[in-house]
C-alpha atoms as a printed R data frame, in Angstrom:
   type eleno elety resid chain resno      x       y       z
1  ATOM     1    CA   UNK     A     1 85.067  62.049 -36.005
2  ATOM     2    CA   UNK     A     2 85.643  64.830 -38.529
3  ATOM     3    CA   UNK     A     3 84.236  62.664 -41.314
4  ATOM     4    CA   UNK     A     4 80.810  64.351 -41.464
5  ATOM     5    CA   UNK     A     5 82.343  67.815 -41.584
6  ATOM     6    CA   UNK     A     6 84.631  66.790 -44.452
7  ATOM     7    CA   UNK     A     7 81.714  65.435 -46.463
8  ATOM     8    CA   UNK     A     8 79.606  68.521 -45.803
9  ATOM     9    CA   UNK     A     9 82.198  71.035 -46.933
10 ATOM    10    CA   UNK     A    10 83.263  69.061 -50.009
11 ATOM    11    CA   UNK     A    11 79.755  68.369 -51.333
12 ATOM    12    CA   UNK     A    12 78.520  71.346 -53.377
13 ATOM    13    CA   UNK     A    13 75.018  69.903 -53.764
14 ATOM    14    CA   UNK     A    14 73.374  71.310 -50.583
15 ATOM    15    CA   UNK     A    15 74.839  74.734 -51.321
16 ATOM    16    CA   UNK     A    16 73.525  74.649 -54.887
17 ATOM    17    CA   UNK     A    17 70.057  73.613 -53.712
18 ATOM    18    CA   UNK     A    18 70.154  76.406 -51.125
19 ATOM    19    CA   UNK     A    19 71.206  78.979 -53.732
20 ATOM    20    CA   UNK     A    20 68.644  77.713 -56.222
21 ATOM    21    CA   UNK     A    21 65.785  78.195 -53.755
22 ATOM    22    CA   UNK     A    22 66.791  81.778 -52.892
23 ATOM    23    CA   UNK     A    23 67.447  82.707 -56.533
24 ATOM    24    CA   UNK     A    24 64.038  81.315 -57.527
25 ATOM    25    CA   UNK     A    25 62.400  83.626 -54.948
26 ATOM    26    CA   UNK     A    26 64.425  86.621 -56.142
27 ATOM    27    CA   UNK     A    27 63.637  85.900 -59.809
28 ATOM    28    CA   UNK     A    28 59.916  85.541 -59.102
29 ATOM    29    CA   UNK     A    29 59.923  88.810 -57.192
30 ATOM    30    CA   UNK     A    30 61.869  90.599 -59.924
31 ATOM    31    CA   UNK     A    31 59.455  89.247 -62.530
32 ATOM    32    CA   UNK     A    32 56.593  90.730 -60.525
33 ATOM    33    CA   UNK     A    33 58.418  94.084 -60.389
34 ATOM    34    CA   UNK     A    34 58.775  94.064 -64.186
35 ATOM    35    CA   UNK     A    35 55.150  93.079 -64.834
36 ATOM    36    CA   UNK     A    36 53.781  95.544 -62.276
37 ATOM    37    CA   UNK     A    37 56.245  98.362 -61.463
38 ATOM    38    CA   UNK     A    38 54.015  99.522 -58.587
39 ATOM    39    CA   UNK     A    39 55.093  96.408 -56.662
40 ATOM    40    CA   UNK     A    40 58.761  97.468 -56.776
41 ATOM    41    CA   UNK     A    41 58.681  99.281 -53.451
42 ATOM    42    CA   UNK     A    42 61.885  99.940 -51.535
43 ATOM    43    CA   UNK     A    43 60.932  97.198 -49.079
44 ATOM    44    CA   UNK     A    44 60.269  94.752 -51.892
45 ATOM    45    CA   UNK     A    45 63.560  95.583 -53.616
46 ATOM    46    CA   UNK     A    46 65.416  95.203 -50.331
47 ATOM    47    CA   UNK     A    47 63.742  91.811 -49.897
48 ATOM    48    CA   UNK     A    48 64.916  90.790 -53.376
49 ATOM    49    CA   UNK     A    49 68.452  91.996 -52.586
50 ATOM    50    CA   UNK     A    50 68.359  89.967 -49.379
51 ATOM    51    CA   UNK     A    51 67.304  86.865 -51.311
52 ATOM    52    CA   UNK     A    52 70.161  87.355 -53.785
53 ATOM    53    CA   UNK     A    53 72.651  87.839 -50.936
54 ATOM    54    CA   UNK     A    54 71.383  84.652 -49.269
55 ATOM    55    CA   UNK     A    55 71.798  82.752 -52.539
56 ATOM    56    CA   UNK     A    56 75.290  84.179 -52.892
57 ATOM    57    CA   UNK     A    57 76.023  83.156 -49.313
58 ATOM    58    CA   UNK     A    58 75.030  79.586 -50.128
59 ATOM    59    CA   UNK     A    59 77.612  79.224 -52.896
60 ATOM    60    CA   UNK     A    60 80.330  81.558 -51.582
61 ATOM    61    CA   UNK     A    61 80.273  79.738 -48.266
62 ATOM    62    CA   UNK     A    62 83.339  80.271 -46.094
63 ATOM    63    CA   UNK     A    63 82.844  77.406 -43.669
64 ATOM    64    CA   UNK     A    64 79.721  75.576 -42.545
65 ATOM    65    CA   UNK     A    65 78.123  78.471 -40.626
66 ATOM    66    CA   UNK     A    66 77.138  80.522 -43.675
67 ATOM    67    CA   UNK     A    67 73.551  80.912 -42.433
68 ATOM    68    CA   UNK     A    68 74.747  82.810 -39.373
69 ATOM    69    CA   UNK     A    69 77.264  84.945 -41.287
70 ATOM    70    CA   UNK     A    70 74.909  87.881 -42.046
71 ATOM    71    CA   UNK     A    71 74.247  88.470 -38.339
72 ATOM    72    CA   UNK     A    72 77.980  88.644 -37.639
73 ATOM    73    CA   UNK     A    73 78.392  91.317 -40.320
74 ATOM    74    CA   UNK     A    74 79.335  94.516 -38.435
75 ATOM    75    CA   UNK     A    75 77.714  96.699 -41.124
76 ATOM    76    CA   UNK     A    76 74.358  94.981 -40.586
77 ATOM    77    CA   UNK     A    77 73.259  97.425 -37.889
78 ATOM    78    CA   UNK     A    78 74.339 100.483 -39.872
79 ATOM    79    CA   UNK     A    79 72.321  99.346 -42.877
80 ATOM    80    CA   UNK     A    80 69.132  99.198 -40.813
81 ATOM    81    CA   UNK     A    81 69.678 102.732 -39.506
82 ATOM    82    CA   UNK     A    82 70.391 104.086 -42.978
83 ATOM    83    CA   UNK     A    83 66.947 103.036 -44.157
84 ATOM    84    CA   UNK     A    84 65.083 104.975 -41.463
85 ATOM    85    CA   UNK     A    85 64.786 108.125 -43.570
């Protein structure tokens, strides 16, 4: 019964693919920021940070529900408020 769960948590491949996809997005965005500094808006930089955090979440997974972890973060709501200057 617990066989699938065992295989999921022990196989790093899906997590690496997940991280690779998010890092690729963040790198592309950062490259754009370097080529054209006008594109490096606060929103765009926050998006890049989010992509890096998602990639980090893929590899630093604590259990199989890593995708839902950011929502459970109690500081998530505070962060949103802080950016309403």
